[in-house]
Each structure stands twice: as structure tokens, then as C-alpha cells.
C-alpha positions as MATLAB code, in Angstrom:
seq = 'SIINYVVLLKKKGLDSPDAPAYLEVLDRKSQRLKKLTEDLVEASKASTGSLPVHLERLGMVQLFQQALGEFEEKFEQNHLTVVPRFPPDELWIMADGRHLWRVIDNLLGNCNKYTQEGTRIYADIFRQDGRAVLSIKNVSRQQLNIPAQQLMERFVRGDESRTTEGSGLGLSIARSLTELQGGQFNIDIDGDLFKVFVSFPEAPALPVPAI';
ca = [
      -2.698   16.250   20.375;
      -2.329   13.397   22.858;
      -0.486   15.587   25.358;
      -2.988   18.419   25.001;
      -6.001   16.189   25.592;
      -4.324   14.543   28.586;
      -3.828   18.039   30.051;
      -7.507   18.843   29.449;
      -8.605   15.627   31.151;
      -6.414   16.410   34.149;
      -7.942   19.863   34.434;
     -11.596   18.900   33.942;
     -11.524   15.409   35.399;
     -12.988   12.151   34.118;
     -16.438   13.185   35.380;
     -16.538   16.109   32.942;
     -19.218   15.865   30.203;
     -16.406   16.467   27.704;
     -14.375   13.501   28.963;
     -15.850   10.861   26.581;
     -15.049   13.033   23.555;
     -11.505   13.619   24.815;
     -11.000    9.896   25.399;
     -12.245    9.123   21.892;
      -9.693   11.537   20.445;
      -6.945   10.046   22.617;
      -7.829    6.557   21.438;
      -7.818    7.584   17.769;
      -4.560    9.536   18.003;
      -2.764    6.835   19.993;
      -3.807    4.184   17.462;
      -2.452    6.384   14.692;
       0.810    6.836   16.597;
       1.054    3.069   17.084;
       0.556    2.488   13.342;
       3.103    5.166   12.471;
       5.655    3.610   14.821;
       5.085    0.149   13.348;
       5.399    1.520    9.805;
       8.596    3.357   10.669;
      10.169    0.244   12.181;
       9.161   -1.821    9.146;
      10.438    0.848    6.740;
      13.809    0.916    8.513;
      14.138   -2.859    8.497;
      13.076   -3.165    4.853;
      15.407   -0.431    3.610;
      18.405   -1.925    5.430;
      17.648   -5.468    4.279;
      17.377   -6.765    7.835;
      14.031   -8.504    7.302;
      14.178  -12.251    6.616;
      13.070  -13.237    3.118;
      11.662  -16.677    2.328;
      11.237  -17.019   -1.424;
       8.643  -19.438   -2.716;
       6.821  -20.078   -5.970;
       3.765  -17.795   -6.013;
       1.019  -17.052   -8.503;
       0.850  -13.273   -8.876;
      -2.694  -13.298  -10.295;
      -4.117  -15.443   -7.490;
      -2.439  -13.376   -4.761;
      -3.639  -10.088   -6.235;
      -7.190  -11.363   -6.672;
      -7.253  -12.378   -3.004;
      -6.095   -8.883   -2.024;
      -8.789   -7.294   -4.198;
     -11.363   -9.354   -2.327;
     -10.130   -7.878    0.968;
     -10.684   -4.340   -0.374;
     -13.981   -4.926   -2.177;
     -16.169   -3.436    0.558;
     -13.865   -0.451    1.117;
     -13.824    0.364   -2.590;
     -17.614    0.157   -2.744;
     -17.915    2.629    0.131;
     -15.824    5.147   -1.834;
     -17.682    4.348   -5.092;
     -14.503    3.038   -6.706;
     -14.677    0.466   -9.496;
     -11.780   -1.881  -10.166;
     -11.212   -2.771  -13.814;
      -8.968   -5.873  -13.793;
      -7.188   -7.373  -16.763;
      -5.342  -10.600  -16.107;
      -3.721  -13.181  -18.400;
      -5.581  -16.446  -19.057;
      -2.741  -18.409  -17.443;
      -1.157  -17.794  -14.061;
       2.136  -15.890  -13.936;
       4.510  -17.538  -11.475;
       7.246  -15.713   -9.603;
       9.671  -16.383   -6.756;
       8.745  -14.078   -3.881;
       8.058  -13.928   -0.158;
       4.299  -14.279    0.236;
       4.060  -12.190    3.400;
       6.175   -9.332    2.036;
       4.468   -9.335   -1.357;
       1.061   -9.269    0.337;
       2.181   -6.179    2.288;
       3.301   -4.497   -0.948;
      -0.070   -5.123   -2.615;
      -1.967   -4.180    0.556;
      -0.108   -0.843    0.719;
      -0.827   -0.090   -2.944;
      -4.526   -0.911   -2.707;
      -4.731    1.026    0.557;
      -3.270    4.034   -1.247;
      -5.875    3.640   -3.975;
      -8.648    3.545   -1.394;
      -7.400    6.672    0.406;
      -6.309    8.842   -2.497;
      -8.358    7.909   -5.582;
     -10.966   10.383   -6.816;
     -14.343    9.133   -5.615;
     -16.549    7.648   -8.307;
     -13.686    6.774  -10.670;
     -12.035    3.554  -11.814;
      -8.898    1.750  -10.707;
      -7.207   -0.136  -13.540;
      -5.286   -3.245  -12.455;
      -3.316   -5.185  -15.051;
      -1.038   -8.200  -14.719;
       0.959   -9.112  -17.802;
       4.151  -10.702  -19.070;
       6.912   -8.433  -20.401;
      10.467   -9.441  -21.321;
      10.472  -12.461  -19.046;
       8.970  -10.588  -16.115;
       5.567  -10.699  -14.448;
       4.321   -7.118  -14.116;
       1.574   -5.725  -11.900;
       0.307   -2.318  -13.026;
      -2.170   -0.195  -11.025;
      -3.522    3.121  -12.328;
      -5.871    5.558  -10.625;
      -6.885    9.234  -10.753;
      -5.698   11.117   -7.684;
      -8.219   12.925   -5.496;
      -5.669   15.680   -4.850;
      -3.374   17.429   -7.298;
      -0.124   15.503   -7.709;
       2.364   18.319   -7.552;
       5.650   16.559   -6.773;
       8.030   14.419   -8.875;
       7.324   10.698   -8.995;
      10.697    9.782   -7.474;
      10.139   12.113   -4.532;
       6.790   10.477   -3.824;
       8.624    7.254   -2.898;
      10.694    8.957   -0.207;
       9.779    8.541    3.449;
       7.102   10.783    4.962;
       6.236   12.272    1.552;
       2.622   12.322    0.415;
       1.015   13.530   -2.768;
      -1.697   15.564   -1.069;
      -0.245   18.709    0.444;
      -3.551   19.470    2.156;
      -2.955   16.308    4.276;
      -6.670   15.617    4.662;
      -6.071   11.940    5.402;
      -4.087   10.341    8.194;
      -1.549    8.399    6.140;
       1.993    8.145    7.440;
       3.719    8.893    4.150;
       5.590    5.584    4.480;
       3.394    3.301    2.363;
       5.167    3.692   -0.972;
       8.607    3.698    0.649;
       7.829    0.417    2.413;
       6.351   -1.092   -0.766;
       9.434   -0.203   -2.803;
      11.881   -1.482   -0.157;
       9.994   -4.761    0.296;
       9.771   -5.280   -3.468;
      13.499   -4.725   -3.944;
      14.255   -6.925   -0.923;
      12.649   -9.822   -2.832;
      14.567   -9.098   -6.041;
      11.742   -7.213   -7.750;
      11.482   -3.778   -9.314;
       9.179   -0.956   -8.174;
       8.445    2.146  -10.239;
       5.826    4.867  -10.262;
       4.839    7.402  -12.889;
       2.717   10.535  -12.684;
       0.862   11.854  -15.715;
      -1.188   14.864  -14.668;
      -3.508   13.527  -11.973;
      -3.044    9.943  -13.170;
      -0.976    7.881  -10.732;
       0.635    4.713  -12.082;
       2.650    2.097  -10.211;
       4.492   -0.895  -11.652;
       5.741   -3.877   -9.634;
       7.599   -6.624  -11.473;
       9.457   -9.850  -10.751;
      11.309  -12.288  -13.004;
       9.078  -15.158  -14.013;
       9.821  -18.339  -12.084;
      11.323  -21.232  -14.049;
       8.816  -23.789  -15.255;
       8.382  -26.816  -13.031;
       9.985  -29.990  -14.392;
       7.601  -32.347  -16.112;
       7.318  -35.528  -14.022;
       8.594  -38.642  -15.714;
       5.908  -41.089  -16.828;
];
């Protein structure tokens, strides 16, 4: 597309009445190419373990709530309602804050792009067998017609019609970054219901200061 529109601009010139529309397309397509390139570089680094990891004690509930706040306006625009269910006490894990934020950002971005408009997104954080688990469930806008494992491969998307401009790298990056931090990443497909589970071992309790 970029090459074709450059050719058109060369033929018609920048003074053409069509030039502003062509430039707008060039800007949009080049920004998409830039994002795709960045995602590909990050996916390669994450999958090969070449990204630095700085583990720290993090509250999974607090971090996820902050991310939900970032997406509140976007969800409202698509008439999506988040139904959260969090434990009364914080669940602490050892993770890299920047990488874990990217994982959550990718998952919520997927929800925003692919969830059926006017439906609910269920977000749960709970304790299970010594692990802190984040579960996100949503109804897909498009038919999910591929195996769950295949959906985590690079450049694979669940909507064959490809009506959105996703790179197909979001879930692959999220899984690689999760595993890079010592976590587990799994997805499950039940009809049109998409479910993702991200879990980390609970962090050891902090020592009680001596009185």
C-alpha cells in the first residue's frame, strides 16, 4: 500500500486534490508498519530470552486495576462492560513490572479489538495452589475457528476476515514475556468464549519486623 500510494503521488503531484487523502493513508500505513516492526523485534527478543528481567515484589490486583483504568474510555466506546472479581487482600508476586504491564496491556488490547460489542469482559484474580492467577474471559466478535494453541503462534489471529489491523503478535509476545518472568500463560476456547489465564507463584511473605 505504501509503495502504491507513493507511485500515485509521484504521478499526480503534491498539488493534486487527491494528495491529502493519499498522505493520510501513507501516514496510517507507515505507523502500522512501525508498530509491526517494533512488535516483531520485541517478540524475537522475548522468545529468545534476550530481554533483561528485573524481578520485584508486585501486587497483581493493583497493577491490573491500573491497567483497567487506562482502558476504561476505550471499553466505553465499544460498549464493553468489565466485571471484575478480586480478592479482599492483595496477591503478591515476583515479576518485572514493565514486562507484566505489557502482558496485561496486550490482553486488554485484544479484548478491546476482538470482543463482541455490547458484551461483558470477566476479569478475575484469585489464589490457586500457591499461585496468583489472572483470568480474563470475553465473547469473540468473530468466530474462533482455530485451536487455542495455534492462536498463540506468531502472526496468527482468530478472525480470518482480518477486519482489524492487529499484527497477530500480541498473544505470542504476552506468552513469551510471561514465561520469561517465570510465569505460566494458557488460553482456552469454548465456542466463541475466549479465556486466558496468567499465573505466577505467590511471593514469600515479608518478614515481620522485630519489636
